[in-house]
Every structure is written in C-alpha cells, then in structure tokens.
N, C-alpha and C positions, 0 to 999 in steps of 0.2 A: 905542442911546443915542448922541446927538451930543455930542462932546467937543471943546472948544477948549483947546489947549495954547499958552499965550500967553507972549510975551516971552522965549523961550529962544533959545540959540544952536543953531540947527538944523544938524546936520552929517549929510549923506547922501552918503557917499563915492561910491556907485555913480552918482549923478546929478550929482555936482559941486556940491552945495549946501553952503554954509558961511556963514550969516548969521543975525543976530538977527531973528526973525520969529515968526509964529504958524502953528500946524499945526491943521488941522481934520479931525475923524474922524466918519464917519457909516456906520452899518451894518457896523461892524467893519473899515472900510477907510479909507485916506487919501483924503479928499475935497477937500482944498484946502491950498494953501500961500500965505502972504502975505495973500491976501484970502479972506474966507469965501465959500463957494459960494452961489449964488442961493437964497434962502429958508431958509438955514441958521440954526437957532436952537439954541444950546448948552444941553444939559441939565445939563452939568457943565463947569466950567472949572478947569484946572490952571495955576497961576501958576509958570512955569519960570524966572523972573528969576534970573540968576546961574548957571543950570544949562545943561548940554548936553543937547540932545534928539537922539537918534540911533536908527537901527534897532536892534531888539533883537538881542543878541548870539546867535550861532549857535556852539555848542560841538561840535566834531567828535569828541569822545571823553569820555564821562562815564558811569561805572558807577553804577547805581542800586540799591545794596544794600538800601536802604529807600526805595521809590519815593516815598512821601508826603514824607519828610524831604528827600530829595535834590531833588525838584522844587520844594519850598519854598525850598531853598538856591539853586536855579537862578534863580528870579525875584528873590530877594533880591540876587543878583549881576548882575541885568540880562539874564540869559540867557533867551531866549524859545523856543529850540529846542535840544534835546539829542540828539545821535547816540549811541545806546547799543550798545556792543559785544555780541556774541552769547555771551560766556562767562559767562552767568548760570547759575543752578542750578535746573532743568536748562538746558543750552544751548538757544539759540533755533534749533533745527533742524527744527521742525515749524510749519506755518502756524498751528495753533491757539494755540501759545505766543506767537507774534508778535502775532496778533490780540488775544489777551488783554492783552498789555502795552500795545498802542496804546489799547485800550478803557479800561484802567485809568487810563492817563494822561489820557484825555479826561474820565473821571469826576472825577478830582482837579481838573482845570480850571486848572492852573498852566502850566508850560512845555509846548510841543509835544514829543512823544516820537517820535523817528525811529529805529527799530531797524535794526541790521545783522543780516541773517540769517546763520546758520552756513553756511559754504561746504560743509563736509562733516558727515556724520552724527556727532553727539557730539563734533564738532571733533577727530576722531581722524585726520584727514588722509588718509582712504582713500576711502570711498564718498561721492559727491555727495549733498548734502541736496536736498530738493524745492524747487529754486530758484524755479520758476514759481509754485508755491503760496505760497511765502514772499513773493514780490514782490506778489502779489494781497492778501496779508494786511497790507501796509504797509511791508515792508522796503525801504529806500532803496538798499541795496547788499549785498554778501556778503563775509564776512570770517572769518578764523580767530582774530581777536583777537591774542593773543600766542602762540597755539599753532602749532607748526610743521607744515608739510607736507613731511615728509622724503622722500617719494616724488615725485621731480621729474616723472615721467610722469603721476602723478595731478594735479599742478598744471597741467601742460600740457593735459590733457583738460578740467579745470575751466575753464580760460581759453578753450579752444576753444568749449565749450558757452556760456559767458557771452557771448562775442563774437557768437555766432550770434543771441542774443536781445537784444543791446544792454545786457546787465547790466554793472555795474561791480563790480570786486573790490578790496577794501581789504586790504592786507597789511602787517604789521610786518616789515621786512626784518632778519632775524636768523638766521644759520645755526645750526641746532640743535647740531651737533657741536662747533662752536667756542664756543658760549655755555652749554652745558648745565651745566657745573660752575662757571661764573664768577658773581661777585656784585658786581664793580666794574670800572671801566675799567682795562684792562691798561696800566699806566704806572708812573710814579715813585711815586705815592701808594699804589697797591695793593701795589707791591713793598715799600715802607717799612712798611706796616701788616700785611703778610703775608696779604693777601686774594687769593683766586683771581681772575684777571683775565678780562675779556671783550675780546678784541682788536677793533680797528676792522674788521679783515678779516671778522669775523662779520657785519658790516653790508654791507660792499662786495661780498662774495661773493654774498650773498643779493640785493642790488640788481642785480648783474650778471646773475644767473640770471633774475630777474624781467623785466628789460629785454629780454633776448634772447627770452623767451617772448612778451612784448608785440610784439616785432618780428615774430615768426613767426605770431601769432594775430590781432593787431589789437585785442586785448582792452583795454578802458579800465581802468587800474589807479591806485589812490591809495595811496601809501606813507605809513603812519602813523608818527609819532614818530621821524623821522629824527634822528640824533644826532651825525653826524660830518662833517667837512669833505670827506673823500674821498667819502662817500655823496652829499653835495650836488653835488659835481662830476660824478659819474656820472649823476645825475638831470638836471642841466642839459644834459649832452651828449645825453641821450635826448630831452629837450624840443627842443633845437636841431635834432635829426634829424626832428622833427615827430611823435614818438611820443606817444600819449595817456597820459602819466604825470604825475601831480601829487603833491604831498607836503605834509605839515603838520609842525609843530614844537610840542612841549610847551612851555608858557610857562616852566616851571622851567629847561628847558635853554637858554633865552635869557639867563638871569641867573646860573646857578650852574655850577660846574665840579667836577671831581674833588676839588679842594682843600676844598670845602665838606663833605666827609665828616668833616673834622676828626679827632677821635679817636673814630672808629667811631660817628658820629651816625646812628642808624637812620632818622631822619626825612629823611635825604639819600640814602636808598637808592631808586633808581628802576629801571624796566625800559622802555627800555634805560638803561644807567647814565649818570650825569653824566660827561662826558668832559673832555678837556683844554681849556685856554683857547683854543687855536687852533681847536678844533672849535666852541666856543661863539661865537667871532667869526664863523666862516663861516656858522653858522646864523642869527646876527643879521643879517649882511649879506644873506643870501638873503631873510629876512623883510622887511627894509627895502626891498629892491628889488622887492618884490611877487611873489616867486617861490614863497613858502610862506604857507599859512594858519597861524594860531596857535590852539592849543586848550588846554584846561585839563588834559587827561589826568586828570580827577577820579577818584581811587581812594580811597574812604573805607575806612579800615582801623581795626579795633578797637584800643583803647588797649593791650590785652594783647599784641597782635601787633606792637606797636612797642616794647614794654618787654622786648625780647629782644636778645641779641647781634646785631651788624650782619648777620652771615651768616645768621641765622635769622629776622630781622625780615621781614615782608612788604613788598615794594616798593610805592611809590606815596605820593601825598599828596592831601589835599583840594584842590580847585581851582576849583569853580564860583563860590564867593564871592570869590575873589581873581583870577579871570581878568582882570577889568577893571583893578583897581589895579596888578597886576603888568605888564600890557600898557602901562599909562601910565608905569610906572617904567622899563620897557625903552625906550619911546619917548623919554623925557627923557634917559636915559643915552646914547642913540645919535643924538639930534638928529632923530628922525623926527617929522614933523608930526602933530598930533592927528587930522586927517582920515585920513591914511595909516595911522596906528596902528589907528584904528577900522575901517578897511577890512579889516584882517587878521582881525578877529573878527566881521565882518558880511558884507560882499559877497563876500569871498574864499571863506569856507566855503560860501556859497550857490552860488557858481560850481562848486565841487567837487561839490556835491550835484546840480547842474543844476536848481536851484529858483529861482523868481522872487522869493524872499524876500531879506532883508538889505538892503532899500532902502525909501525913503519916497516913491516916485513915486505919482502920482495913480492910485488903484485898487489899490495894493498893500495887503496885509493890514497892519492897524495893530498890528504887533508893535514896540513902542517901549521904549527905555530912556531915562530921564531921570536924569542924575547931576550931582553937584557935583564938578567936576574938582579943586577946591582943598581940599575937606573931608578931614580926616585922622581916622583911627580906629585903635585898637590891635587887632591880630589876637590874640585870646585864644580858648580853647575855648568860653567862654561867649558870645562874639560870633557864633559860627557856628550856623546852622540845620541844617547837615549833621550826620549822625551820625558822620561821619569828622572828627575833631578834629586829625588828624595833619598837621603842616606844618613845613617847615624855617624858616618865617617867623614861627612863634609868638613873640609878645612884641614883634614889630616894628610900627612905625607904617606904616599903609597910607595912600596918598593917592588919593582918588577914591572917592566914596560914592554908591550908588544911592539916589535919592529915590522914584522910582515906576517900575513896570514894567507895561506893557500888553501883552496878548496878544489878538489879534483884536478890538481896541477895548475890551477889558474891563480894568479896573485890577485886577491880580492881586497887586500888592505896593505898599505905601506905607510909607515909613519913619516 
C-alpha cells in the first residue's frame, strides 16, 4: 500500500531532519520526503497537521507477560520494536522458545519482537545456553535479565565465547551479595522508613568487574538500567578508553528519586531502586549528552502483587504507553530539544542494537510514530491497553498522545 503522511512536522534525528513536510511510503519502506517519488499514487493519506512524525520508538526493555495485550500497548505508545528480556516462564534458553516468541509476534502483527536470549541455561549463571542457535532463532543479544552471574569465571568464559562470535551481552550491573536482601536505595529515606538498603556499591562493583572483563575479552557489553552517578562515571571512563560498553536508563529513573517512595508506596518500587537526587541528575545529564539510550523498563505487575507492603510488592511499573510522554516531560524539565529527546528512544536504541532502524531515510522500514506533542490525557488504569496497570504516575496528566503507529508501512494503531 502507498501511503502519504502529509503536513506533519517530520523529525528524523538520525538524518538531521526537522521540518514540516510530507512523507511517502511504498512497499513498507520510506520512499520519499518532501516530494512524491515518480509515479507515486497514494492509496491512503494521513493528515498529520499539528502532529510530529518521527521514527517508531524502539524500547530496549519490555516484558511481555501477555504478548497480545503488551504488543497492543506498545503500538498505542508509538513503540514499533520491543526488546524482550529472557526471564520469561520458561526462560528463553532454547532456540525453539525464541523462535516461537518471534513467530507469535509476527502473527499478532503489531510491534516487532526482538528477544534477548538467555546467556546461561535456566538463567542460573552456570552453563552457557546454546548461543549460536538462539542467534539463528532471532535473538539480538544475550542477557541474564536481572539474574546474577555470581561465578565470575563463568562470566569471563561467556564473554570470551561471545567475543569470538561477535555476540553482544546485556547485563544489569548489580552485585548479588550486596543487593540480595535490599529493597530500596541505601540512604536517608530507607533508614528513616526502616527498609533494607541496596548501596550504590552494588552497582559500581558490578560495573567495575564487567568493565575489566570487557578489557580482557573485547566483548561488546550493554549495561541495562544504570541507576547511579558513580556507575555513569565508571562507564564514561570505559568509553573514553575506547571499550565497547554502552548503557541505557529507565525513564522512571530520570524523573523520580528515593523520595518518591513516600510512605511505602509500592508503585515506586523498582529494580534497581530509585536513588538519590544526585544520581537522578547524573543520569539525566548523561541522557541529555547522548551517552545513554532511554527505555521504558516495562514490567506489567498484577494488581494483587502491588497491594502488598512495600517490601513484599513486586518491583516495576508499566512503561510502554508512557515512554513517549515521560520522555517529553524529562526533555521539558531539562531543556533538551524535541529532536534530541526523540533520538534517545529511536536512533540511540537502534545504535545499541546495531540495526538500521530508528530513522526515516529513503529505503528505511516505514516504522513510524505520529503524535500530538501538545495533547494531554490522564493516566488511569482504564486508559491503558497493557494488562499491567501499575504506575507511580496513576492519576497524573500526561502530555503527548500517539495518533497513529505504522510498522512496515501498515497502520497498526489509530487513536
């Protein structure tokens, strides 16, 4: 189908485009910008007057507890590709499981599903999974999700193997021994509330170990959900050394701190935990400088699992449908331009993945988000398509609403 998206503000951070114009789509790809290609006749026209037209968002971390509902939530939030951690039930440690997930995502026909294969069998941190087979089945990289590899030698061997074949490993840096009993950031708030703390050292010790193993093996590593200023400093030092280390930040960690726990609000429990204001500031500055990608860290949690005391409630919050408005909120508060903010959730994640997506160049896949940057809506459980209704932002007004989402040139969502 040939589609013309007319009169929108086209923002393509990767290619430096930011102007009001028309975009032309043919055979599922971007066929033209400004002027229609020769012989182009539109089968369908989308009037984007007053809206932003940008590459579809790429989310580097979204759990799909119910794949149909969560992929519907993704496209409702303008997300056209979701990276899925391997800590499903069962874990994605066999090629057949990964292949089934990708196939099911294709059948549903909403957002693209990009699975992370389990680094170790059962995510138990001991024996390597069948990485080559998982790669052939569609896995974009390998991860332990938030499960630890307590045996450093096992991690070294895994990184040596991955480096040999050019595979990337994604790790959440959190020392098991320093974090196993904690439920909140170790600081003034956790002390006042009597909550067991997770010190920043739990992150920095893990980052230090990983960076040294990258130095020894040359393995490409992406650090997920960095949460501290000290962790950011260590990664920046590694990057300045030329080591192949990248990182992302959960969007909630750019806006919230340990103070948002309030009086034991279970919706503000995250893994890693919300940390101090100085940590939030450092994460924000890193994202503003283009050093970090932003992800939703979408974790749908059942209502009953959040109606528990803070220490017993499951960590995480819904994120797919608020990734865009929360990123816009962060950009407004920090003075980051709209193109730069969109880069953190489009071209930056694509660069981490090593994929040609996240852009609107001629010939690129027509994965597109059309949104009204000024439209407001209230975040309520009823407003969400995700089965996870849990959010610290429930009841708040969000600014930025998706009007249409296209994947491969097909309209998969329309408000």
